[in-house]
C-alpha positions in Angstrom: 127.0 47.4 87.4 125.6 46.2 84.1 122.3 46.6 82.3 119.6 49.2 82.4 118.3 50.3 85.7 114.7 51.3 85.3 112.2 52.5 87.9 110.4 50.1 90.1 107.5 48.3 88.5 104.0 49.8 88.9 102.5 46.4 89.1 103.7 43.3 90.9 104.1 39.9 89.3 100.6 38.6 90.2 99.1 41.7 88.7 101.1 41.3 85.5 100.0 37.7 85.4 96.4 38.7 85.7 96.8 41.3 83.0 98.3 38.6 80.7 95.4 36.3 81.6 92.8 38.9 80.8 94.5 39.7 77.4 94.8 36.0 76.4 91.1 35.5 77.2 90.2 38.2 74.8 88.9 40.7 77.3 90.7 43.7 75.7 90.6 44.8 72.1 92.7 47.8 72.4 95.6 49.1 74.4 93.3 51.8 75.8 90.9 49.1 77.1 93.9 47.3 78.8 95.0 50.6 80.4 91.5 51.3 81.6 91.2 47.8 83.1 94.5 48.2 85.0 93.4 51.6 86.3 90.0 50.4 87.4 91.4 47.2 88.9 94.6 48.3 90.5 94.4 52.1 90.6 97.5 52.4 88.5 97.3 54.9 85.6 99.2 54.2 82.4 99.4 56.5 79.4 98.7 55.0 76.0 102.4 54.8 75.3 103.2 53.4 78.7 100.7 50.6 78.2 101.9 50.0 74.7 105.4 49.5 76.1 104.0 47.1 78.7 102.0 45.2 76.2 105.2 44.8 74.1 107.3 43.7 77.1 104.7 41.1 78.1 104.3 39.9 74.5 100.5 40.2 74.6 99.9 42.4 71.7 98.9 39.5 69.5 95.9 38.9 71.8 94.5 42.4 71.3 92.2 43.0 68.4 94.0 46.2 67.4 96.9 48.1 68.8 95.3 51.5 68.8 
């Protein structure tokens, strides 16, 4: 077995795609706003650092106005 074995994703691919779409459309200005949208839309809670990690993995940080 190779590679890291993380836990199962909290969101599915379609939900990740929608998050990326929302970010690229400029609907979030902060990581907190993105986390709030995910929780309100999908009922999935992310901490600030959890969402920050997700934003980095999805390469959408450049679409946020600020990363705080």
